[in-house]
N, C-alpha and C positions, 0 to 999 in steps of 0.2 A: 776216554772222553770222546775221541773222534768216532769210535764205534757207536757210541750212544747217539751222537749227533747224526750220523748217517742213518741210523735206525729211525730216529724221529723224522728225518727228512723223507725217508721212504714211506713211512706211514702217512705223512702229510700229503705226498703226491698221490697216493692211493685215494685218500679222502677227497682231494681236489678233482681227481678224475671222475669219481662217482658223482660229483656235483655238476659235471658237464664243462669244466674248465678245459680248454683245448687250444693247441697251437696248430690245428689243422688249417691249411691254406684256404679252405673254403668254408662257408658258413654252415654247411650241412655235414661236413666230414666227421667221422668218428675214429677213435683210436683206443687201444688198451691202456694208454698212458696220456696224461694231459700234456706232456712234453715229449719231444723226440722227432716229430715230423718237421718242425721248423727250427726249434731251439732246444738246448739242453742246459742244465745248470753246470757252471764251470767256475773256476777261481782265477781271479785276475789280481795278483798281489800288488801291482803298481797302478791299478785302475779301478779301485773301488772294492776289491775283495770278491765275495761271492756275487755272481751275476749270471747273465744268460748269453750263451754263445750260439751262433748260427750253425745248424746242422746241414745246411745246404745254402746255395746262393739265394739271397733275398733281394727283391727289387724294391726300390724306393716307393713308398705308398702302399706296399702289400700288407694285407692283414696277417699278423703273426701271432696274435693271442686274443682269445675271447673268454671273458669271465662273466657268466650269467648273473643277472641281478640277484638271484637267490643265494649266490655265493659271496655277495658283498656284505661286509659287516658295517652296518650303519646304526645310528641311534634308533631309528624306526624298527629295524629288524631285531635288535636286542630288547627294546622296550615291549614290543608286541608279543614276545614270547616269555615275558617275565612280569607277572601281575604285581609282585612285590616291588619291583623296580619302578614300574609305572606309577604305583601309588606313592612311593617315596618322592619321586621327581615331581609329582603333581602338587606336593606340599611346598616345594621350593622352586617355583616357576620363574625365579629371577636369574637362573643360571644361563650362561651363554651356550650356544650350540656346541662349542668345543668342550666346555665344562660338562655338559650333559653326556657327551660321548666318552669323556674321561671317566666319569662315574660309572657309566654302563660297562666300560672295558674292565675296570677294577672289579666290578660286581661279577663279571664273567670269569675273571681270574680267580675270584673267591670260590667258585664252584669246582675248581680243579678238574679231575678226570670226568666228572659228571657233566661238564659243559659240552654242548654239541660242537663248539668251536675248539675244543681241546687240541686236536692235531695241529691246528693253525697257531694257536697261542703258544704251544710248546716250542715251536721253531722260530718265534720272534726273537730279535736281538735282546740280550740280557742287560745291556747298558748302552747309553748314548752319550754323545759329546756336544749336545746343543749348548748354547750360551747360558741358558737357564740353569744348567747343572754346574757351572763354573764356581769354584770356591773363590773367596776374596783374594787369596794369593794368586790364583790363576788370572783373575780379572786385572789385578794390578800389574801382572806380568805382560799384559797387552801393551801397556805404557802409552800408546797414542790416545789422546783425550777422547776422541770420537768413539774409538773402539771400547774404551773403558765405560763410557756413558751408556753405550748400547748394551753392553753386558750387564751392567748394574740395573738397567731398566728391565731387561729380560728376567733377571733373578727376582726383582721386586714384583713384577707381573705374575710370575709363577707362584710366589708365596701368597699373594693376595687372592688369586683364583683358588688355590688350595684351601685357604682359610674359609672362603665363601662356600666351598663345596663340602667342608668337613661335617656339617650337620646332616647332610644327605647320606654320607658314608656311615655315620653313626646310626641313622635311621635304618639302614640296611643290615646292621649288625655284621659288618664285614670284619674279617680277621684283623687284629691290631696292626700287623706288619703291612697290611694293604691300605692303611689309612695314614701312613706317615708321609712327610713331604717328599722323601725319596721315591716312594711308591707313586705319588702323584706325578713327580717328574718323569718317571718311566712311562706312565700312561700318556702324559702330555707329549713327550718326545716321540712316542710311537705314532701318535696321531699327527703331529706336526711333520714328521719326516716320511711317513708312509702312506698317508691317505691320498686318494684321487678325488678330483673335483667331480661333484654330481650336482645336477640342477635343483634338486629338492632339499638339500641340506648343506649349509655353508661350512659345516664341520668336515664334510667330505665322507668318503667311504674307505675302509680298509679293504684292500683288494688282494686276496690270496693269489700267489704266483705273480700277479702283475706288479707286486712290490719288490720283485727280484731285479727289476731293471735298474741299472746304475745310470748316473746323470751325464749328459753332455750339453754344453751350451746350445741354445737354439741357432738354427741356420738363419742367414740373412734373408733368404728367399723362402716363401711359403711352399709347402709340399704340393705337388701336382699329382693327380690321379692318372693312371693309364686305363685303357678300356677294360682290362681284365679285372680290375678291382673297383671300378666305379659303381657297379651294381651292389656292392657290399655296404656302401655308406649312403644310400639314398635317404636314410633317416636324418642325416646331418649334411645337407648338400652345400651349405654356405662355405665351410672351410674344413679342410682335413688337418688335424694336428696329430701329434704322436699318439695320443690316446684320448678317448672320450666316451661318454655313455651314449648309446644309440637306441632310441626308443624302438625303432623298427626291428632290431635284433634282440631287444631286451637284454643287452649285454654291455659290459664295458669292453671296448675294443682297442687294441694297440696295433700300430702300423709301423713299418720300417721307416725311420727318418731319412735313410739314405740307402744306397746299394751296399750289401754286405756279402763278403765271401765266406765260405765255410770256415768255421773256427773264429771268426771275428766276434768281438763282444757287441751285442745288440743293445743300443743305448736309448734312453728316453730323455727328452728335454722337459724339465719341470717349469721352465720359464727363464727369463733373464734376471740374473742375480749377481751382485758383487760377492766377493768372498766373505765379507762380514754377514751378508744376508744368508748365504749358504750355511755359514756356521750357526747363525741364529735359528734358522728354521729346519736345517737338515743335519747339522752336526759334522760337516766336513768342508774342506776347501779344495780348490783346484790350484795346482802349481802354475798353470798357465791359463788364466781366466781372462778371455778377451773383454769381459764386461766389468772387470774390477776397476775401482776408483779410489783415489786418495782425496778426501774432502779437505778443502782449504778454508780456514777461517780468515776473514778480512779484518782490517783495522776499523775502528768504530766509524770514522768519517766516510769510509768506503761504502757502507751499507746504504747511505742516503742516495747513492748513485745507482744502486742495484735494484732492479724491479723484478728479480727472479728469486725464488725460494732458495734457502741455504743449501738444500741438497742438490741444487744444480750447479754449485760452485765446486768443481773438482778437476783433478788431473787424471786422464785416462791411463790405462796400463802402458800404452806406448809413449807416455810422456806428453801427450797433447792436452793443453788446457781446454776445458769445456767452452762452448760458445758464450755462455753466461759469464764465466770467470774472465775470459779474455776481453769481452766487450766492456765489462765493468772496470777492469784494470786499465784498459786503453783510455777510457774516459777519465779515470782518476789521474793518470799520468799526464793529462793535458792541463795546462794552466787554467785556473778558474775562469779567467776572463774570456777564454776561447771555447769553453766546454759547450756552450749553447750552439755555437756554429758547427761544431764537429760531432755533436751528439748523434745525428742521423748516420754519420759515417761509422761510428763505433758500433751502433746497434744494428748496422747492416752487415757487420762482420768483416769490414774492410780495414786494411792497415791505414793508420792516420799519418805516420811519418816514421822514418827509420829511427830517429832519436826516441820517439815515443815507444816504439817496439822494444828498443834496447832497455829503456826504463822498466817496461813491463816484465821483461825476462829477468832483469836483475832483481826486481822485487820478488818474483816467483822463486828464483834460486835461493835468495836469502830466507824466504819463508820456509822452504823445504829444509834448509840447513838448520833453522831454529827448531823445527819439529824433531829432526833427528838428534840434535844436541840435547834435547830435553829427555831423551831416553837414557836410562842408567845402565844399559849394557850395549855392547856392540854386536853386530851380526855374527862375527866369528865366535863370540862368547856364547851366544844363543845356540849356534850350531854345535858347539862343544858340549853344552848341556844336553841337547837332544841326543848326541852320541852316547852320553852317560846313561840316559834313560833307556836307549835301545839296548845297551849292554847289561842292563839290570837282569835280563833274562838268563844271563850266564850264571847267576847266583840263585839256583833253584831253592825253593822252600822258604824264601824270605818273607813271604806274605803270611800273616797269621789270620785266624778267624776272630770275629768280633772286634774288640778294641785292643787286642794284644799287640798289634803293630808288627814291627820287624822282629822276628824271632830267630832268624839265622842268617848267615851270610853278611852280618854287619861289618866284619873286618874288610871284606871285599868292597862293600859299598863305601866304607870310610876311606879306603885307599883311592877309590875313584874321586871322592870329594876333594882329596888333597890336590889333585891335578888342576882344580879350578879355584884354588884358594885366593887367586888374585882377582877374582870377579867381584863385582859390587856386592857389599855385605847384604843388601836387601834380597839378592838372588841366592838364597841359602838352599843348598841341595837337600839338607836334612828336612827343611820345611816341606819341600816338594815330595820327598819320599814318605813323610808322615801323611801327607794328603793322599798319597797313592794307597795307603793302607786303611783309609776310612772305610768302615763297613757300609756298603751301599745296598740298594734295593735288590740288586741281582743276587746277592749272597743270601738274602732272606727268602727269595722265591725259588731260586735254583741253586743247587749245590755244585761243587767242583768247577767253579768258575774263576779260580784265583788268577788265571793268566790273562783275563780280559782287562783288568784294571790298568796295568802299566801300558798296554797297547792303546787304550783310550786316552790316557793322559799324554802319551807320546804324540798322538795326533793333535791334542790341544796345544802341545808345544810347537808343532808345525804351524798351527794357526797363529800362535803368538808371533812366530817368526815372520809369517807371510804378511801380517798386518803392516809391518814396517818396510817391506820390500818396495812398496809403492812409492816411497819417498826418496828412494835412491836414484 
């Protein structure tokens, strides 16, 4: 399996080099390989898996990768080269830009080896962990109301968009396995988690090699150019971000977000996201996310005092209430007869009185305790379950093909289940293990991928655990 993956990657890099993709430090440099001058592919087990490592010292703001426009997979590039696809989409012009790109991607997958994009398609991930792919059991395991609602909405949205696009897929006579909901989820997840922003299509562009970058939260300060790199971004003089399309270079360009030493992982900031947003759009979470939030629901009478939207009422990762939440609670904790006179103080962010502040903190603590007490497992129990999932790999061959489920190693799995028999009945290990063995899209398109499923669900388990950390 590893040998095949390495061979696929080598063919892909050769293909990318021929297209002009380059990590040369200057806009005119050439190389026998698209990588090696500034970065190389490496593996970071504790920081995103496969990623890009610096092969030399990189300076903040320095150009580290260029991907020509001709190498970007967009709806336009796929439609312009396929008359049948263009005709089919022309009959169903109500689809969103993202749905159009999903259809075009599945149509390209349908071509198999005859696709010009085959080297790129072959090395794409075979499964994803976005919220839209969560089973009902996994959704319920999130336990926090806001997280459950977000996941259910993502699943519902995915199913609606798939149903709307099904007639187009039928029109294209795509293989049956590429018209299923699982296939649609794969295409949608690929686009959601891997596309780069482009000015001419809101669906974005799939960017070969550029999608190897792993994520880092954005810096507080915007990046600054030095004299040696300023001439490379004249096409976009307003602001330098980690990456963007530059008309002057007709390429998607990526820049170092900070100084890197040789061997460091070179990271890309996709924007500011909470962990739930990262899970929804990219399929992963950060153990230490400075932008994470725990949203707090108010009592009915409190909302009449609140002039801010509900998504502004939260507690930050460091335990600090948001300005909107704190101001609203301070006003609520004031006697009704005095609210008019102190309203300007509360909305200016100032403390009203010590007694008022104590009342606010007591209410906040009680609210957080109520949220935690509504969960039907404890953090220790969740960690124990994650440990069980991690150790499933010790029982080789337990995954079957199709719907056969667990075909071996059941005694070992059963013995593990005994160790958590005191957990809440709703958190049944057997249910999770059966979910793990569901036949998914990846097994229909690519063979020999049995080991990917438990890894993916384990990361979902980490997400389930992380959702509740915010309330501790």
